[in-house]
LUMNU-115897 format. One record per residue (C-alpha): z, x, y; residue in three letters. Coordinates in steps of 0.001 Angstrom, whole numbers, padded with zeros to 6 digits, always signed. Each point is the difference from the previous one (the first is absolute). Layout:
// residues N
ZXYala ...
// end
This chain:
// residues 145
+088437+094504+089839met -001886+003246+000519glu +003134+001507+001561asn +002103-000777-003081phe +000406+002190-003062arg -001398-001902-002998arg +001497+000600-003427arg -000962-001662-003270tyr +003019-000934-002126ile -000148-000866-003675ser +003160-000211-002078asn +001807-002461-002267lys +001148-002113+002934gly -002766+000089+002612phe -003731+000600+000283val -001527+000150+003447gly -000179+001903+003257tyr +002631+001146+002448arg -001015+000667+003610phe +002594+002001+001900ser +000857+002137+002971arg +002838+002496+000316ile +002515+000752+002737arg +002421+002774-000891arg +001459-001050-003374asn -000961-003674+000256ala -003092-001852-001234his -001394-003272+001321ala -002987-002095-000953gly -001178-002627-002434phe -001053-000386-003632ser -002546-002208-001738phe -000156-000383-003751gly +001501-001566-003107phe +003647-000154-001033ala +000018+000251-003789leu +003678-000664-000645arg +002637-002380+001243glu +002323+001096+002792gly -002141+002896+001204leu -000246-001616+003425tyr +002084-002864+001365pro -001092-003345-001448gly -002109+001349-002876ile +000744-002353-002879arg -003286-000626-001842glu -001869+003296-000352pro -002672+000982+000399pro +000167-000920+003660glu -002331+001075+002747val +002121+001512+002773val -000288+001020+003622ala +003025+001568+001652cys +001100+001922+003074ala +002545+002773-000458phe +002037+002526+001962val +001874+002592-002059glu +002780+000983-000001pro +001773-003117+001144arg +002616+002013+001928glu -002570+001819+002172ser -000624-000360+003726thr -003588-000906-000884leu +001292-002983-002013his +002083-001069+002976glu -003002+000262+002338ala -002496-001767-002261leu +002205-002546-001788val +003427-000792+001426thr -000712-000122+003731arg -000912-003281+001613lys -003818-000386+000233ala -000499+003011-002313ser -003242+000550-001906ala +001260-001569-003233val +001626-002965+001760arg -003259-000636+001871arg -001885+000213-003307leu +002298-002622-001547ala -000285-002304+003021ala -003784+000370+000276thr -000476-000580-003729ser +002097-003189+000158arg -002116-001258+002879gly -003213+000758-001898met +001231-001766-003122gly +000294+003157-002133phe +003739+000705+000302pro +001501+003349-000886phe +003625-000162-001167glu +002126+002058+002397leu +002989+002056-001147asp +001080+002227+002907pro +002701+001668-002108asp -002414+001375-002612ala -002449+002899-000036ala -002698-002469-001110val +000528-002170+003049ala -002794-002560-000365ala -001625-001239-003203val -002627-002542-000914arg -000824-000579-003657his -001693-002401-002390arg +000124-000173-003761ser -003365+000392-001686val +001398-000429-003490arg -001715-003360-000551arg -003230+000724+001880val -003058-000155-002289pro -001627+003389-000625lys -003301-001212+001457glu +001487-000435+003479ile +002857+002538-000102phe -001789+002503+002248val -000932-002695+002532phe +003521-001423+000194val +001586+003424+000412ala -002493+001274+002580ser +000176-003245+001986asp +003801+000243+000055phe -000092+003599+001258leu -002575-000780+002686met +002176-002860+001248leu +003009+002335+000034cys -001856+002611+002030tyr -000792-002431+002831gln +003580-000273+001331pro +000472+003761-000437ile -002872+000540+002446arg +000757-002958+002276ala +003685+000905+000457ser -000787+003523+001183gly +001935+001422-002960phe -002414+002895-000557leu +000006+001055+003650glu +003796-000228+000271arg +000529+002084-003136val -002533+002555+001269thr +001770+000242+003370arg +003435+000304-001609ala -001164+002820-002264thr -002015+001981+002539thr +001777+002844+001758gly -000292+000683+003707pro -003044+001841+001209gly 
// end
C-alpha cells in the first residue's frame, strides 16, 4: 500500500480512505470505510455499512479494460480469490466500482462496533493481497523505465 496515494474522505455519503494510483486520466485502487446512505455503492441498503471496494475510473478507460474487463484481470482475480477464501466481493465489470464487499453495522451494539468493523476490513484485505491486486494495479499504472 506504500505505493498508493492515500486520501481521507469524509462527506455526507462516505467516511473512510481511498488508496489509488493514476495512469494518464484514469485512477485505480480500493477504498475502505463506511457508506452512510443507501445506494452510494451497489448493494448498500441498510446504512451505515462498512465497505471495501475496488475501483477503476473512468469506466470507459483503457485502464478499466486492463484491470476489470479482460479475462484474468486484477479485479476478476480479486473476486475469484475472495470467493475461494469465503469473503466474496460482488463483481460488476461494467461499473467503475467493479468489486464491492459490504456489511450493515446498523444493528451492531456500540460496545463491539469498532471490533466488528475492523474485523470485516481485515478479512476484506486478505483477498486483496492474496489475489495480487495491489501488484497488478501498480504494474498497470507504472510507466516504462
